[in-house]
C-alpha positions in Angstrom: 0.4 -14.0 -0.2 -0.6 -10.3 -0.2 -1.0 -8.6 -3.6 0.0 -5.0 -3.3 -0.9 -2.6 -6.0 0.5 1.0 -6.5 -1.4 3.7 -8.6 -0.8 7.0 -10.2 2.1 8.9 -9.0 3.1 6.0 -6.7 3.4 3.6 -9.7 5.6 6.1 -11.6 7.8 6.9 -8.6 8.4 3.3 -7.5 8.7 2.0 -11.1 6.3 -0.8 -10.7 2.4 -1.3 -10.5 2.6 -3.9 -7.9 4.1 -6.9 -6.2 3.3 -9.8 -4.1 4.5 -10.1 -0.4 4.5 -13.3 1.7 1.8 -12.9 4.3 2.6 -13.7 8.0 1.1 -12.7 11.3 3.2 -9.7 11.5 1.2 -8.3 8.7 -2.0 -7.6 10.7 -3.3 -4.5 9.0 -2.7 -2.1 5.9 -0.2 0.0 7.7 2.0 -3.1 8.5 2.4 -3.6 4.8 3.1 0.1 4.2 5.7 0.1 7.2 7.4 -3.0 5.5 7.6 -1.3 2.3 8.9 2.0 3.8 11.7 0.1 5.4 13.1 -0.4 2.1 14.0 3.4 2.1 14.8 5.4 -1.1 11.9 5.9 -3.4 9.7 3.9 -1.1 9.6 6.8 1.2 6.8 8.3 -1.1 4.5 5.9 0.9 5.1 8.0 4.0 2.9 10.8 2.6 0.2 11.8 5.2 -2.5 12.1 2.5 -1.9 8.5 1.2 -5.3 6.6 0.4 -5.5 2.9 0.5 -7.9 0.1 -0.2 -8.2 -3.4 0.8 -9.8 -5.9 -1.8 -10.9 -2.9 -3.8 -12.8 -1.1 -1.1 -11.4 2.2 0.4 -10.2 1.8 4.0 -7.9 3.4 6.7 -4.4 2.1 7.4 -5.7 0.3 10.5 -8.0 -2.0 8.3 -7.1 -5.7 9.2 -5.8 -7.9 6.5 -5.4 -11.7 6.0 -3.6 -14.0 3.6 -4.8 -13.5 -0.1 -6.0 -10.0 0.4 -5.3 -7.2 -2.2 -3.9 -3.9 -0.7 -3.7 -0.7 -3.0 -1.9 2.6 -2.2 -2.6 5.8 -4.2 -2.3 9.5 -3.7 -5.2 11.6 -3.0 -7.1 13.0 -6.0 -8.0 16.5 -6.4 -10.0 18.0 -9.0 -10.6 21.6 -10.3 
């Protein structure tokens, strides 16, 4: 299983802070998880943002980061300060 976490505006838009997905070989990297979620359409389109940030096992990473069973993947919008 892959644990998927959503933070900040994504959590609010999606109405959930996370879920678990069954892991299989088609989920080779973080972007594969994102694409599976995007395929749901509707509010899930928020994950199509170009400035999306992600982490694997609580470490920032790129969308091409490989994943394996029991990993945690997190998505969150970029943070700006002023």
